[in-house]
C-alpha positions in Angstrom: 16.4 18.0 16.6 14.2 15.7 18.9 15.6 13.3 22.1 18.5 10.8 20.7 17.6 7.1 21.6 18.0 5.9 25.2 21.4 4.0 26.8 22.2 1.5 28.6 20.6 -1.1 30.7 17.0 0.7 30.4 17.3 0.2 26.5 18.4 -3.6 26.2 15.4 -4.0 28.8 12.9 -2.3 26.1 14.6 -4.1 23.3 14.5 -7.6 25.0 10.3 -7.1 26.3 10.2 -5.9 21.9 12.6 -8.6 20.6 9.9 -10.6 23.4 6.6 -10.2 22.7 7.7 -10.7 18.2 8.2 -13.5 18.9 4.9 -14.2 20.7 3.2 -12.7 17.8 5.4 -14.4 15.3 5.3 -18.1 16.6 1.9 -17.4 17.3 1.0 -16.4 13.4 3.4 -19.3 11.7 0.8 -21.8 14.1 -2.4 -20.7 12.8 -2.2 -21.9 9.7 -1.2 -26.8 9.9 2.2 -27.2 8.3 2.5 -30.0 6.4 1.5 -30.3 2.4 -1.8 -32.4 0.8 -0.6 -35.2 -0.9 2.3 -33.7 -2.6 0.4 -29.4 -3.8 3.0 -26.8 -3.7 1.5 -23.9 -3.6 3.3 -21.0 -5.9 3.5 -17.4 -4.9 4.5 -14.7 -7.3 6.0 -11.2 -7.0 2.7 -9.4 -6.8 1.1 -12.0 -4.4 4.4 -11.8 -2.3 4.5 -8.2 -2.0 0.6 -8.3 -0.5 1.0 -10.9 1.7 4.2 -9.3 3.5 4.5 -5.4 3.9 7.3 -4.0 5.0 6.5 -3.2 8.2 6.3 -6.4 8.8 9.4 -7.8 7.1 11.1 -5.8 9.1 10.4 -7.0 12.9 10.3 -10.7 11.3 14.4 -9.8 10.8 14.4 -9.1 14.0 13.3 -11.9 15.2 15.0 -14.3 12.6 18.5 -12.6 13.6 17.7 -12.6 17.4 16.8 -16.6 16.8 20.2 -17.0 14.8 22.9 -14.8 17.5 21.5 -17.2 20.3 22.2 -20.7 18.2 18.8 -21.6 17.9 18.7 -21.1 13.9 20.4 -23.2 11.1 21.8 -20.7 8.6 24.8 -23.1 6.8 28.1 -20.6 4.7 26.3 -20.5 1.3 27.8 -22.1 -1.2 28.7 -19.8 -4.4 29.6 -21.0 -8.6 31.9 -18.6 -9.8 30.3 -18.0 -13.3 31.3 -16.1 -16.0 34.9 -15.6 -15.0 33.5 -13.4 -12.3 31.6 -11.9 -14.0 28.7 -14.0 -12.4 27.6 -16.1 -9.2 25.0 -18.4 -8.5 24.6 -18.8 -4.9 22.6 -21.5 -2.5 21.1 -21.1 1.1 19.8 -23.5 3.4 18.3 -22.2 6.7 15.6 -23.3 9.5 14.4 -21.0 11.8 12.5 -23.4 15.0 10.5 -21.0 16.2 8.5 -20.3 13.1 8.6 -23.9 11.3 10.8 -22.0 8.5 13.0 -24.8 7.1 13.9 -24.5 2.9 16.5 -23.0 0.6 17.6 -20.2 -1.8 18.8 -20.5 -5.1 20.0 -17.3 -6.1 22.0 -15.5 -9.4 24.6 -13.3 -10.0 25.2 -11.7 -14.0 26.5 -8.6 -14.4 26.1 -8.0 -18.0 22.5 -9.0 -17.6 21.2 -5.1 -17.2 23.4 -5.0 -20.7 20.5 -7.1 -21.8 17.6 -5.4 -20.9 17.9 -8.0 -17.6 17.0 -8.0 -13.9 20.7 -8.2 -12.4 19.5 -11.3 -9.8 17.0 -14.1 -10.4 16.2 -15.6 -7.8 13.9 -18.4 -6.6 12.7 -19.9 -2.9 11.8 -23.7 -1.8 9.6 -23.8 1.0 9.9 -27.1 3.7 7.3 -28.4 5.5 9.7 -29.4 9.5 8.0 -31.6 10.3 7.4 -34.1 7.0 9.7 -32.7 4.2 7.4 -32.1 1.9 7.9 -29.2 0.2 5.1 -26.5 0.7 5.6 -23.6 -1.4 7.3 -22.1 -3.4 8.2 -18.6 -4.3 9.3 -15.8 -6.4 12.8 -15.3 -4.7 13.8 -12.2 -6.6 11.5 -9.9 -4.9 11.9 -11.5 -2.0 15.6 -11.3 -2.0 14.9 -7.3 -2.5 12.4 -6.9 0.3 14.2 -8.6 2.9 17.9 -7.1 2.3 15.6 -4.2 2.6 13.9 -5.4 5.7 17.0 -5.4 7.4 18.6 -2.4 6.4 15.1 -1.3 7.9 16.3 -3.3 11.7 19.5 -2.4 11.4 18.0 1.4 11.3 15.5 1.2 13.9 17.9 0.1 16.1 21.0 1.9 15.3 20.5 5.2 13.2 19.4 8.6 15.7 15.9 9.0 15.6 15.8 12.3 14.3 17.4 11.6 10.9 16.4 13.3 8.1 18.4 12.4 4.8 19.0 9.2 3.4 21.7 8.8 0.6 21.8 5.5 -1.1 24.3 4.7 -3.8 22.9 1.7 -7.0 19.7 2.4 -8.3 19.2 -0.9 -8.5 15.9 -3.2 -6.8 18.2 -3.9 -4.1 18.6 0.7 -3.1 14.3 0.2 -4.2 13.4 -1.6 -0.7 16.5 -0.3 1.0 14.8 3.5 0.7 11.7 2.1 1.7 12.4 0.6 4.6 14.5 3.2 6.1 11.7 5.0 5.2 9.4 3.2 7.2 11.2 3.7 10.3 13.1 6.8 10.3 10.9 10.5 9.2 13.3 10.7 5.7 12.4 13.6 4.7 15.2 13.8 1.6 15.6 10.9 -0.2 19.4 11.1 -2.9 19.5 8.4 -5.0 22.6 8.3 -6.3 24.0 6.3 -10.4 26.2 7.1 -12.8 24.0 4.6 -15.1 20.8 7.6 -16.0 18.7 4.9 -17.4 18.7 2.8 -13.7 17.9 6.1 -11.9 14.8 5.7 -14.8 14.3 2.2 -13.8 14.3 3.4 -10.8 11.6 6.4 -10.5 9.9 3.4 -12.2 10.1 0.8 -9.9 9.3 2.7 -6.8 6.2 4.3 -8.7 4.6 1.4 -9.6 5.5 0.2 -6.0 5.9 2.9 -3.6 4.3 5.5 -4.4 4.5 7.8 -1.1 8.1 7.7 -1.6 8.2 9.7 -5.8 8.2 13.2 -3.5 11.0 12.9 -1.2 13.7 11.1 -4.4 15.9 12.8 -5.7 19.3 12.0 -8.3 22.6 12.9 -8.3 25.5 10.8 -9.7 28.3 13.2 -6.7 29.3 11.2 -4.1 30.2 13.9 -1.6 26.0 13.9 -1.5 27.3 11.2 1.5 28.0 14.8 3.4 23.7 16.0 3.8 23.1 12.1 4.6 21.3 11.0 8.4 21.3 7.4 7.3 23.5 6.6 3.5 22.8 2.8 2.2 25.5 1.3 0.1 23.9 -1.5 -2.5 26.0 -2.1 -5.5 29.2 -5.1 -6.3 32.0 -2.3 -6.0 35.2 -3.6 -5.9 36.1 0.4 -4.5 34.4 2.9 -1.9 31.3 4.0 -2.9 32.2 7.2 -0.8 34.8 8.9 1.0 35.4 8.9 4.2 35.9 12.5 4.8 32.4 13.5 3.7 30.9 10.9 5.7 29.6 13.3 8.6 29.3 12.2 13.1 26.5 10.5 13.9 25.7 8.9 9.9 23.6 5.5 10.4 25.9 3.1 7.6 23.5 0.2 6.7 25.9 -2.3 3.5 24.1 -4.0 1.4 25.4 -4.7 -1.6 30.0 -6.4 -1.0 28.5 -10.5 -1.2 32.4 -11.5 -1.9 36.2 -10.5 -0.5 37.3 -8.9 -3.0 34.1 -6.4 -3.1 34.3 -3.3 -1.2 32.2 -0.4 -0.9 32.8 1.4 2.1 36.5 3.0 3.0 38.0 1.4 5.8 38.7 4.9 7.2 34.9 4.6 7.9 35.0 1.6 9.6 38.0 1.9 12.0 35.7 4.5 13.1 33.0 3.4 13.7 30.9 0.5 15.5 30.9 -1.7 13.7 27.1 -4.6 13.8 27.2 -7.4 11.4 24.7 -10.0 10.5 25.7 -13.2 11.8 29.7 -13.1 12.7 30.5 -16.4 10.6 29.3 -15.6 7.3 30.6 -11.7 7.6 34.4 -13.3 8.1 34.5 -15.5 5.4 32.0 -12.8 2.9 32.4 -9.0 3.7 34.7 -7.8 1.8 34.2 -4.2 3.5 35.3 -6.6 6.6 37.8 -8.5 4.8 40.1 -6.5 3.3 40.7 -3.8 7.1 41.2 -6.7 8.4 43.7 -8.1 6.4 45.5 -4.5 6.0 45.6 -4.5 9.6 43.5 -1.0 9.6 41.0 -3.0 12.4 41.4 -5.8 14.3 39.3 -8.6 14.9 38.3 -6.1 18.3 36.0 -3.8 15.9 33.6 -6.9 15.0 31.8 -7.9 18.4 28.0 -6.7 17.7 25.6 -9.2 15.5 22.2 -7.7 14.6 20.2 -10.9 16.4 22.5 -9.6 20.1 20.9 -5.8 19.8 17.8 -6.9 18.3 17.8 -9.3 21.9 18.7 -6.1 24.2 21.8 -7.9 24.5 24.5 -5.3 23.8 23.6 -2.1 22.6 23.6 -0.1 19.6 24.6 3.6 19.3 24.9 4.8 22.9 26.0 8.6 21.9 24.4 11.1 18.8 28.3 11.9 17.4 29.2 7.5 17.1 28.4 6.6 13.5 27.3 2.9 13.4 27.4 0.4 10.2 25.8 -2.3 10.1 27.1 -4.6 7.4 25.1 -7.1 5.7 25.7 -11.1 3.1 22.5 -11.8 3.0 21.4 -14.6 5.1 18.9 -17.9 4.3 16.5 -17.0 7.4 15.1 -14.0 6.5 14.5 -15.3 2.9 12.8 -18.2 5.3 11.4 -17.0 7.6 9.2 -14.2 5.4 8.1 -17.5 3.3 6.9 -18.8 5.8 4.9 -15.7 7.0 4.3 -15.3 2.8 2.6 -19.1 2.7 0.7 -18.9 6.3 -1.2 -15.6 4.8 -1.6 -16.7 1.9 -3.6 -20.7 3.2 -5.3 -19.1 4.8 -7.3 -16.4 1.8 -6.1 -18.8 -0.5 -3.7 -17.0 -2.2 -1.7 -18.3 -5.3 -1.6 -21.7 -7.6 -1.3 -25.0 -6.2 0.8 -27.4 -7.9 0.4 -31.9 -7.6 3.6 -32.9 -7.4 2.9 -36.1 -7.8 
């Protein structure tokens, strides 16, 4: 077994130094390109352009900086506005954010329509609009569907990097949608994963998953396995859950000691992917406390039922990234990262993409005035 991660003050100082280096580097990149539009000219970036401009490894480091800034109170991200549609079968979400350190200001609009896969359409559509924080001019519009998948995967990559055992080699992912693909890519970017087991009862979803990996992450194809048996979680070192389930997607008894869990799919109080018993025996880290307490059914349900108390929820990912609180403290600890998503993620990735696009002359420009 590989040596375990550092713990205690040495780890905290290492993470603080690492965070400060990442912040300085990220700010420097943001300053290389002058801000502000040119007479109402907006840049449009497609999925393919966005993927090339912001690789997964860059996105993972951006997540650490964004959430450290948010936890420190240096970023603004109000709770999202959610419009329920089709009697709860669909939702429209509106999410603004501002990260001053990176000059990242904007808003994302997302739609989640559960009936879309049956129509041959993506479950999620999204659009991101980036704004100049000095003048208020619109700078760019970006494909938010891929950006959402990228940053959602990237935050799990950041959490896995900070919380999972260093020798983690088996990943089990629940949900074969677009979010599941980037969960796999991100975890494989930070841990020496040898087997990826994707759990989804839908054969068509599994086929689409494999096609998506073949298109964007070919190096992962040989590691892929598929299953419809939730008990495969027994084999996992890392678990990712990226579904819209309203009941737990695996059983607590199957979760082994030392496992790290990322749960990113359940984003309303009614949804739930993780067994309450698993939450109770885990070290819990959330992306943003206010949002988690307002939206994360994985935490709200066990809180309401008295299975956990409020004292279970003390750590944000940004605090761990900045070295202010510990993450994993032992090889046998179960760690659980819960994310409901935050617009700071979208804005810092969008800003990085737009800065690089300007430098390289990438994207279509649109004259609005």
